[in-house]
VEXFITOR-452905 format. One record per residue (C-alpha): x, y, z; residue in three letters. Coordinates in nm, 2 decimals, always signed. Each point is the difference from the previous one (the first is absolute). Layout:
((X,Y,Z),"ALA")
...
REM end
This chain:
((-0.06,-1.06,+4.87),"MET")
((+0.13,-0.18,-0.31),"LEU")
((-0.18,-0.30,+0.10),"HIS")
((-0.34,+0.16,+0.03),"LYS")
((+0.09,+0.19,-0.32),"THR")
((+0.08,-0.30,-0.19),"TRP")
((-0.34,-0.17,+0.12),"SER")
((-0.16,+0.24,-0.14),"VAL")
((+0.20,+0.00,-0.33),"ILE")
((-0.06,-0.38,-0.04),"ARG")
((-0.35,+0.01,+0.07),"ARG")
((-0.08,+0.28,-0.27),"GLU")
((+0.22,-0.16,-0.25),"PHE")
((-0.13,-0.37,+0.05),"VAL")
((-0.38,+0.12,+0.01),"GLU")
((+0.02,+0.19,-0.32),"ARG")
((+0.21,-0.24,-0.21),"VAL")
((-0.24,-0.29,+0.09),"ARG")
((-0.29,+0.19,-0.14),"THR")
((-0.17,-0.08,-0.34),"LYS")
((+0.02,+0.36,-0.12),"ALA")
((+0.39,-0.02,+0.05),"PHE")
((+0.04,-0.34,-0.17),"ILE")
((-0.22,+0.12,-0.28),"ILE")
((+0.18,+0.34,-0.07),"SER")
((+0.33,-0.17,+0.05),"THR")
((-0.09,-0.27,-0.29),"VAL")
((-0.17,+0.28,-0.21),"LEU")
((+0.34,+0.18,-0.05),"GLY")
((+0.20,-0.29,-0.17),"PRO")
((-0.30,-0.10,-0.21),"VAL")
((-0.04,+0.37,-0.10),"PHE")
((+0.38,+0.02,-0.11),"PHE")
((-0.03,-0.33,-0.16),"GLY")
((-0.30,+0.08,-0.19),"ALA")
((+0.19,+0.32,-0.14),"MET")
((+0.26,-0.24,-0.14),"ALA")
((-0.21,-0.29,-0.12),"ILE")
((-0.32,+0.16,-0.13),"VAL")
((+0.14,+0.23,-0.27),"PRO")
((+0.21,-0.27,-0.12),"GLY")
((-0.28,-0.24,+0.01),"TYR")
((-0.24,+0.24,-0.21),"LEU")
((+0.28,+0.07,-0.24),"MET")
((+0.09,-0.38,-0.04),"SER")
((-0.40,-0.05,-0.10),"ARG")
((+0.00,+0.26,-0.23),"ASP")
((+0.20,-0.20,-0.27),"THR")
((-0.28,-0.03,-0.27),"GLY")
((+0.04,+0.17,-0.35),"LEU")
((-0.20,+0.31,+0.00),"LYS")
((-0.20,+0.06,-0.32),"ARG")
((-0.01,+0.36,-0.11),"ILE")
((-0.14,+0.15,-0.30),"ALA")
((+0.16,+0.33,-0.13),"VAL")
((-0.28,+0.21,-0.16),"VAL")
((+0.20,+0.21,-0.24),"ASP")
((-0.17,+0.29,-0.14),"ALA")
((+0.31,+0.20,-0.08),"SER")
((+0.12,+0.09,-0.35),"GLY")
((+0.35,-0.08,+0.08),"ASN")
((+0.19,-0.31,+0.09),"GLU")
((+0.01,+0.09,+0.36),"PHE")
((-0.30,-0.29,+0.10),"GLY")
((+0.24,-0.24,-0.16),"GLN")
((+0.30,+0.10,+0.16),"LYS")
((-0.20,-0.01,+0.35),"LEU")
((-0.15,-0.34,-0.10),"ALA")
((+0.37,-0.15,-0.07),"THR")
((+0.10,+0.17,+0.34),"GLY")
((-0.26,-0.19,+0.19),"LEU")
((+0.08,-0.34,-0.19),"LYS")
((+0.38,+0.06,+0.13),"ALA")
((-0.09,+0.02,+0.37),"ALA")
((+0.10,-0.29,+0.21),"LYS")
((-0.16,-0.13,+0.31),"ARG")
((+0.23,+0.02,+0.34),"ARG")
((+0.22,-0.30,+0.08),"GLY")
((+0.25,-0.24,-0.17),"GLU")
((-0.07,-0.12,-0.34),"ASN")
((-0.33,+0.20,+0.02),"ALA")
((-0.20,+0.01,-0.31),"GLY")
((-0.20,+0.29,-0.17),"ALA")
((-0.22,+0.20,+0.22),"ARG")
((-0.26,+0.10,-0.27),"TYR")
((-0.17,-0.16,-0.28),"GLU")
((-0.06,+0.30,-0.23),"VAL")
((-0.26,+0.04,-0.28),"THR")
((-0.01,+0.33,-0.20),"ARG")
((-0.33,+0.11,-0.13),"VAL")
((+0.00,+0.28,-0.28),"ALA")
((-0.27,+0.26,+0.09),"ALA")
((+0.09,+0.32,-0.19),"ALA")
((-0.29,+0.22,-0.03),"GLY")
((-0.26,-0.25,+0.22),"ARG")
((+0.21,-0.02,+0.35),"LEU")
((-0.35,+0.01,+0.20),"LEU")
((-0.15,-0.27,-0.22),"GLU")
((+0.28,-0.23,+0.03),"VAL")
((+0.04,+0.08,+0.39),"ARG")
((-0.37,-0.08,+0.06),"ASP")
((+0.03,-0.33,-0.19),"SER")
((+0.31,-0.11,+0.18),"LEU")
((-0.13,+0.09,+0.34),"VAL")
((-0.26,-0.28,-0.03),"LYS")
((+0.29,-0.24,+0.00),"MET")
((+0.22,+0.14,+0.27),"THR")
((+0.01,-0.10,+0.37),"GLY")
((-0.22,-0.31,-0.04),"LEU")
((-0.06,-0.20,+0.31),"SER")
((+0.08,-0.31,-0.21),"LYS")
((+0.31,-0.05,-0.20),"ARG")
((-0.12,+0.05,-0.37),"GLU")
((+0.25,-0.11,-0.29),"GLU")
((-0.04,+0.36,-0.15),"PHE")
((-0.06,+0.18,+0.33),"GLY")
((+0.23,+0.29,+0.11),"PHE")
((+0.15,+0.10,+0.35),"GLU")
((-0.01,+0.38,-0.12),"GLY")
((-0.02,+0.24,-0.28),"LEU")
((+0.26,+0.26,-0.07),"LEU")
((-0.15,+0.30,-0.21),"LEU")
((+0.25,+0.20,-0.23),"VAL")
((-0.08,+0.30,-0.19),"SER")
((+0.16,+0.29,-0.20),"ASP")
((+0.03,+0.20,+0.31),"SER")
((+0.15,-0.28,+0.21),"SER")
((+0.38,+0.13,-0.08),"VAL")
((-0.08,+0.36,+0.06),"THR")
((-0.22,-0.01,+0.30),"SER")
((+0.17,-0.31,+0.18),"GLY")
((-0.31,-0.14,+0.08),"LYS")
((-0.10,-0.36,-0.08),"LEU")
((-0.33,-0.15,+0.11),"GLN")
((-0.01,-0.36,+0.14),"TYR")
((-0.33,-0.19,+0.06),"LEU")
((+0.04,-0.32,+0.19),"GLY")
((-0.07,-0.25,+0.28),"ALA")
((+0.34,+0.06,+0.17),"ASN")
((+0.00,+0.38,+0.02),"VAL")
((+0.03,-0.06,+0.38),"GLY")
((+0.32,-0.15,-0.02),"SER")
((+0.29,+0.26,+0.03),"PHE")
((+0.25,-0.23,-0.12),"ASP")
((-0.18,-0.06,-0.36),"ASP")
((-0.10,+0.38,-0.02),"MET")
((+0.39,+0.10,+0.10),"GLY")
((+0.13,-0.25,-0.28),"GLU")
((-0.24,+0.15,-0.25),"LEU")
((+0.14,+0.35,+0.06),"GLU")
((+0.35,-0.12,+0.01),"ARG")
((-0.04,-0.15,-0.34),"ILE")
((-0.17,+0.29,-0.15),"ALA")
((+0.20,+0.31,+0.16),"ARG")
((+0.32,-0.07,-0.21),"PRO")
((-0.18,-0.05,-0.31),"LEU")
((-0.20,+0.32,+0.03),"ILE")
((+0.31,+0.18,+0.09),"ILE")
((+0.17,-0.14,-0.33),"THR")
((-0.27,+0.09,-0.21),"GLU")
((-0.04,+0.35,+0.12),"ARG")
((+0.39,+0.06,-0.05),"LEU")
((+0.00,-0.16,-0.34),"ALA")
((-0.30,+0.23,-0.10),"ALA")
((+0.24,+0.29,+0.10),"MET")
((+0.30,-0.13,-0.20),"GLY")
((+0.19,-0.10,+0.30),"VAL")
((+0.20,-0.30,+0.04),"ASP")
((-0.19,-0.19,+0.28),"PRO")
((+0.33,-0.23,+0.09),"THR")
((+0.20,+0.29,+0.08),"GLU")
((-0.27,+0.18,+0.19),"VAL")
((-0.10,-0.30,+0.21),"MET")
((+0.37,-0.03,+0.10),"LYS")
((+0.01,+0.35,+0.11),"SER")
((-0.28,-0.01,+0.22),"VAL")
((+0.08,-0.30,+0.19),"GLN")
((-0.09,+0.06,+0.37),"GLY")
((+0.28,+0.05,+0.27),"ILE")
((+0.02,-0.18,+0.32),"ASP")
((+0.13,+0.19,+0.31),"LEU")
((+0.17,-0.26,+0.21),"VAL")
((+0.02,+0.11,+0.37),"THR")
((+0.23,-0.11,+0.28),"ALA")
((-0.01,+0.10,+0.36),"LYS")
((+0.31,+0.13,+0.17),"VAL")
((+0.03,-0.01,+0.38),"ALA")
((+0.31,+0.10,+0.20),"ASP")
((+0.18,+0.06,-0.32),"GLY")
((-0.03,-0.38,-0.13),"LYS")
((-0.25,-0.14,-0.24),"LEU")
((-0.27,-0.21,+0.17),"THR")
((-0.10,-0.17,-0.33),"GLY")
((-0.36,+0.09,+0.05),"GLU")
((-0.21,+0.19,-0.25),"SER")
((-0.20,+0.31,+0.09),"GLY")
((-0.32,-0.20,-0.05),"ALA")
((+0.11,-0.27,+0.22),"ALA")
((+0.09,+0.27,+0.28),"THR")
((-0.36,+0.14,-0.03),"PHE")
((-0.16,-0.32,+0.01),"ILE")
((+0.20,-0.11,+0.30),"LEU")
((-0.10,+0.32,+0.19),"ALA")
((-0.35,-0.03,-0.11),"TYR")
((-0.04,-0.36,+0.12),"ALA")
((+0.16,+0.08,+0.35),"MET")
((-0.28,+0.28,+0.05),"GLY")
((-0.27,-0.24,-0.13),"LEU")
((+0.10,-0.31,+0.22),"ILE")
((-0.01,+0.23,+0.32),"LEU")
((-0.33,+0.14,-0.11),"TYR")
((-0.14,-0.34,-0.06),"ILE")
((+0.12,-0.11,+0.33),"ALA")
((-0.13,+0.28,+0.20),"LEU")
((-0.35,-0.03,-0.20),"LEU")
((-0.03,-0.36,+0.07),"LEU")
((+0.14,-0.03,+0.36),"TYR")
((+0.01,+0.35,+0.15),"GLY")
((-0.38,-0.04,+0.01),"GLN")
((+0.02,-0.34,+0.17),"GLN")
((+0.22,+0.16,+0.29),"ILE")
((-0.28,+0.26,+0.07),"MET")
((-0.29,-0.23,-0.03),"THR")
((+0.15,-0.26,+0.23),"SER")
((+0.04,+0.28,+0.25),"ILE")
((-0.33,+0.12,-0.04),"ILE")
((-0.16,-0.35,+0.04),"GLU")
((+0.23,-0.07,+0.31),"GLU")
((-0.13,+0.35,+0.16),"LYS")
((-0.39,-0.09,-0.09),"THR")
((+0.04,-0.35,+0.16),"SER")
((+0.20,+0.12,+0.29),"ARG")
((+0.25,-0.26,-0.05),"ILE")
((+0.27,+0.30,+0.03),"VAL")
((-0.09,+0.04,+0.34),"GLU")
((+0.12,-0.36,+0.09),"VAL")
((+0.31,+0.05,-0.21),"LEU")
((+0.07,+0.34,+0.18),"ALA")
((+0.03,-0.20,+0.32),"SER")
((+0.30,-0.22,-0.13),"SER")
((+0.20,+0.24,-0.24),"LEU")
((+0.03,+0.39,-0.04),"THR")
((-0.19,+0.16,-0.32),"PRO")
((+0.34,+0.09,-0.15),"PHE")
((+0.08,-0.40,+0.00),"GLN")
((-0.35,-0.09,-0.16),"MET")
((+0.02,+0.28,-0.26),"MET")
((+0.35,-0.10,-0.10),"LEU")
((-0.08,-0.39,-0.03),"GLY")
((-0.31,+0.09,-0.20),"LYS")
((+0.22,+0.22,-0.24),"VAL")
((+0.28,-0.25,-0.03),"LEU")
((-0.22,-0.30,-0.04),"GLY")
((-0.21,+0.13,-0.27),"VAL")
((+0.32,+0.14,-0.15),"GLY")
((+0.15,-0.34,-0.04),"MET")
((-0.31,-0.14,-0.18),"VAL")
((+0.01,+0.30,-0.22),"ALA")
((+0.39,-0.10,-0.07),"LEU")
((-0.09,-0.36,-0.04),"LEU")
((-0.27,+0.04,-0.24),"GLN")
((+0.18,+0.27,-0.24),"ILE")
((+0.31,-0.21,+0.01),"SER")
((-0.19,-0.30,-0.16),"ILE")
((-0.16,+0.23,-0.25),"TRP")
((+0.34,+0.17,-0.09),"ALA")
((+0.16,-0.37,-0.01),"GLY")
((-0.26,-0.12,-0.24),"ALA")
((+0.02,+0.33,-0.20),"ALA")
((+0.39,-0.07,-0.04),"THR")
((-0.06,-0.37,-0.08),"LEU")
((-0.23,+0.06,-0.27),"PHE")
((+0.20,+0.29,-0.14),"SER")
((+0.31,-0.20,+0.01),"THR")
((-0.10,-0.32,-0.11),"TYR")
((-0.29,+0.09,-0.23),"LYS")
((+0.11,-0.16,-0.32),"ASP")
((+0.09,-0.33,+0.15),"LYS")
((-0.33,+0.00,+0.20),"ILE")
((-0.17,+0.06,-0.34),"LEU")
((+0.19,-0.25,-0.19),"GLY")
((-0.09,-0.25,+0.27),"ALA")
((-0.35,+0.02,-0.05),"ILE")
((+0.03,+0.05,-0.39),"GLY")
((-0.08,+0.35,-0.01),"VAL")
((+0.16,+0.25,-0.22),"ALA")
((+0.20,+0.30,+0.17),"SER")
((-0.18,+0.32,-0.03),"SER")
((+0.28,+0.24,+0.07),"GLY")
((+0.09,+0.16,+0.33),"PRO")
((-0.24,+0.03,+0.28),"LEU")
((-0.19,+0.33,-0.01),"PRO")
((+0.12,+0.06,+0.36),"LEU")
((+0.37,-0.12,-0.03),"ALA")
((+0.19,+0.03,+0.33),"LEU")
((+0.32,+0.23,-0.01),"PRO")
((+0.31,-0.15,+0.15),"SER")
((+0.07,+0.08,+0.37),"MET")
((+0.34,+0.00,+0.17),"SER")
((+0.04,-0.15,+0.35),"PRO")
((+0.08,+0.35,+0.16),"ASP")
((-0.30,+0.13,-0.17),"LEU")
((-0.22,-0.27,+0.12),"PHE")
((+0.12,+0.06,+0.35),"VAL")
((-0.07,+0.38,-0.03),"VAL")
((-0.33,-0.08,-0.12),"PHE")
((-0.08,-0.26,+0.28),"LEU")
((+0.11,+0.28,+0.24),"THR")
((-0.23,+0.27,-0.16),"PHE")
((-0.28,-0.23,-0.02),"PHE")
((+0.02,-0.11,+0.36),"THR")
((+0.02,+0.35,+0.15),"LEU")
((-0.26,+0.12,-0.23),"GLY")
((-0.24,-0.28,+0.08),"PHE")
((+0.07,+0.03,+0.38),"LEU")
((-0.07,+0.39,-0.03),"LEU")
((-0.32,-0.03,-0.19),"PHE")
((-0.12,-0.30,+0.18),"ALA")
((+0.07,+0.16,+0.33),"ALA")
((-0.24,+0.31,-0.13),"ILE")
((-0.27,-0.26,-0.08),"TYR")
((+0.04,-0.16,+0.35),"ALA")
((-0.02,+0.35,+0.16),"VAL")
((-0.36,+0.06,-0.19),"VAL")
((-0.12,-0.33,+0.10),"GLY")
((+0.09,+0.07,+0.35),"ALA")
REM end
C-alpha cells in the first residue's frame, strides 16, 4: 500500500515541480521580496537633487518668512546629507493671484531652467487660522515630499496660533507630546518578548499562507482528478491501486509541492528582511527603512505548531477539493 501511494506522491510532485508555471511562480516570490527591499531605497537614492521651491508670501505677518527659514533648514536623508530645498521667498501682499500666475509659468518645466521651480507654496493671512496651505508643483504625487512639507509647516502653524493666544509655545509642545503604549505578550505566566502587533501579524500570516496554498494547489487537485476521469485514465489506475491510495497520493504529492514553494518564498522573505541593509549596501543603494511586510519572530515550538496546523488544514480542505473533483 505504501509503495503504491508513494508512487502517486512522487508522480504528482515531480510532474508539478517540472512545469514552467511552478518555476516561474517560485522565482517571482524572491523577486517580489527583493523589489520591496531594493526599489524604495533605489528611488530615494535617485531623489537627491536640491528642490527649488518658491514661498509666495501674501501674509501680513512673519509667518511666511519663518516657513521659508524652516524649509531651508530641512535636510535630505542619509549621512552628511545637504539641504533638501532651495527656497526663494516672494513677497505678494495684496497680489497673491497675480504673483502665483506669473510663477506658475516657471514651475514644473520639462527642461531644468536656471530660475525654474519645482513647486510653489502659497501663504496667506488665513494660513495660520485655517491651517491650510496650497502647494502647486510637479511633485504633488510624491507622498514623501508632501509629507515632508506638512511635517515642517505643522509645528510652525501651531506655534503661531499659541503665540497669538499669549501661550508659551515651548511649554505647550512639551505637554502635548504623544505617548507610546508598549505591549508585550504573556503566555503561561512568562513574557514571550513579542509585541501585540507581532502576534497579530503572525496569526494573520498563518491564515494567509494556508489560504494561498489552498487557492493555488487545492484547485490543482480537483482539476487533476477531473482530467483523469475525463480521459478514463482513472479506470486503468483503479485496477492497480485503491481509490483511497490514489486520493491520498494526490493530496500528499500536491501538498509537498505547496510546502516547497512556500518554504522558498518564506526563506527569501526572511533573507531580505534580515540582511536588507547589507544587500542594499552591496549594490550601492541607501536603506529605506524596514520592509513594509516585516516578518515577526517565530520560536521553534511555534513553528512546529504552525506546520502541524498547516498540514492538517491543507489535508482537510484538499480532501474536500478531491471529493468535489471525484
